[in-house]
C-alpha positions in Angstrom: 0.0 0.0 0.0 2.9 2.4 0.7 6.5 2.6 -0.3 7.3 5.0 2.5 8.4 3.9 6.0 6.2 5.8 8.5 5.0 5.8 12.0 1.6 6.9 13.3 2.0 10.4 14.7 -1.6 11.7 15.3 -4.6 9.5 15.3 -7.9 10.3 13.7 -9.3 10.6 17.2 -6.7 13.2 18.2 -7.3 15.1 15.0 -11.1 15.1 15.6 -10.6 16.3 19.2 -8.4 19.2 18.0 -10.9 20.2 15.3 -13.7 20.3 17.8 -11.6 22.6 20.1 -10.7 24.8 17.1 -14.4 25.1 16.1 -15.3 26.1 19.7 -12.7 28.8 19.7 -13.9 30.2 16.4 -17.5 30.0 17.5 -16.6 31.9 20.7 -14.7 34.6 18.8 -17.3 35.1 16.0 -20.5 34.6 18.0 -23.5 36.0 16.0 -21.3 36.7 13.1 -20.5 35.1 9.8 -17.1 33.8 8.7 -15.6 33.0 5.3 -13.2 30.1 5.4 -10.5 30.5 2.7 -9.2 26.9 2.2 -5.7 26.4 0.9 -5.9 23.5 -1.6 -5.1 20.7 -1.8 -3.8 19.7 1.5 -6.4 21.5 3.7 -9.5 20.1 2.0 -10.1 17.3 4.6 -9.3 19.6 7.6 -11.6 22.3 6.2 -14.5 20.0 5.6 -14.4 18.7 9.1 -13.9 22.1 10.6 -16.8 23.5 8.6 -19.1 20.7 9.9 -17.9 21.4 13.5 -18.7 25.1 13.4 -21.9 26.5 14.9 -21.4 30.0 13.5 -22.7 30.8 10.0 -19.8 30.0 7.6 -19.2 30.0 3.9 -16.2 28.6 2.1 -14.0 29.5 -0.8 -10.7 28.1 -2.1 -7.2 29.2 -3.2 -4.4 27.1 -4.7 -0.8 28.1 -4.3 2.5 26.6 -5.3 5.8 27.4 -3.7 9.0 26.6 -5.4 12.2 25.1 -4.1 13.6 21.7 -3.4 11.7 19.0 -1.6 13.4 20.1 1.7 14.0 23.8 1.2 11.5 26.5 0.5 12.5 29.3 -2.0 10.0 31.9 -0.9 8.6 32.2 -4.4 4.8 31.6 -4.4 2.6 31.3 -7.4 -1.2 31.8 -7.1 -2.8 29.1 -9.3 -6.4 29.5 -8.2 -7.8 32.6 -6.7 -10.9 33.4 -4.6 -14.3 33.8 -6.3 -15.8 35.5 -3.3 -15.2 39.2 -2.5 -13.8 39.5 1.0 -14.0 43.2 1.7 -15.6 43.9 5.1 -15.9 40.1 5.8 -14.5 38.0 8.6 -12.0 35.8 6.9 -10.2 32.7 8.3 -7.5 31.2 6.2 -7.6 27.4 6.7 -4.2 25.7 6.3 -3.1 22.1 6.9 0.4 22.9 8.1 2.5 26.0 8.7 6.0 25.2 7.9 8.5 27.8 6.6 5.6 30.3 6.5 6.4 31.7 3.0 3.2 30.5 1.3 1.0 31.6 4.2 2.6 35.0 4.5 2.1 35.6 0.8 -1.5 34.6 1.0 -2.1 36.6 4.2 -0.7 39.8 2.7 -2.6 39.4 -0.6 -5.9 39.0 1.3 -5.1 41.8 3.7 -4.9 44.2 0.7 -8.6 43.2 -0.1 -9.6 44.9 3.2 -11.5 42.1 5.1 -13.1 43.1 8.4 -10.9 40.6 10.1 -8.3 38.1 8.9 -7.1 35.2 10.9 -5.3 31.9 10.3 -6.4 28.5 11.4 -3.8 25.7 11.0 -4.2 22.0 11.9 -0.4 21.6 12.3 2.2 24.2 13.3 5.7 23.1 12.6 7.8 25.6 14.5 11.3 24.3 13.8 11.2 25.2 10.1 9.7 28.7 10.3 11.6 31.3 8.2 9.2 34.2 8.3 7.4 35.9 11.1 3.8 34.6 10.7 1.7 32.9 13.4 -1.6 31.1 13.2 -4.4 32.5 15.4 -5.9 29.0 15.9 -3.6 26.0 16.1 -4.6 22.4 16.3 -1.3 20.7 17.1 2.2 22.2 17.5 4.9 19.8 16.3 8.6 19.9 16.3 10.1 18.8 12.9 9.6 16.0 10.5 7.8 15.2 7.3 4.2 14.1 7.7 1.6 12.6 5.4 -2.1 11.7 5.7 -5.3 13.6 6.4 -4.8 15.7 3.3 -1.0 16.0 3.6 0.9 14.4 0.7 4.1 13.2 -0.7 4.1 13.4 -4.5 0.3 13.6 -4.4 0.1 10.3 -2.5 -1.1 9.4 1.0 -3.6 12.2 1.4 -6.5 9.7 1.9 -5.2 8.3 5.2 -7.4 9.3 8.1 -4.5 9.6 10.5 -1.3 11.6 10.2 2.0 9.7 9.9 5.6 10.7 10.4 7.7 9.7 7.4 10.9 7.9 8.5 14.2 9.0 6.8 
């Protein structure tokens, strides 16, 4: 089934618990308001779907697709926008939904681009926050799990477009 060697890192139960907590935090912060979830494709799709279902506040959803360039292990800081929002965000409460914050280059580019469109509020919700690899000063407002370092797959996260379908998150062994 897999040609990678990997160990279970976060179970589907742990992921579900964190998503419930994140939804409760967002519900608290946006009580009686509407939010627009801006989902970063492809990796955040599963996370965003589960988060959307867990929210009690009124929420809508839109998507962006970005590509960052560099080697498999090193980010270059060059980000290409391949698919942009269809929904205007001016004067709206916007939450960027990201699967993992790593170097931060991609997220910083997206955040700054959306900020120029004058949303009422702009926050970041990340399932995983990988602190060891951060190269820019950007922080998520809502964080599911903070992890050290390592390459992970599953629950939307991929390696060469494979392994996204796993319900759990696995740490790939070197």
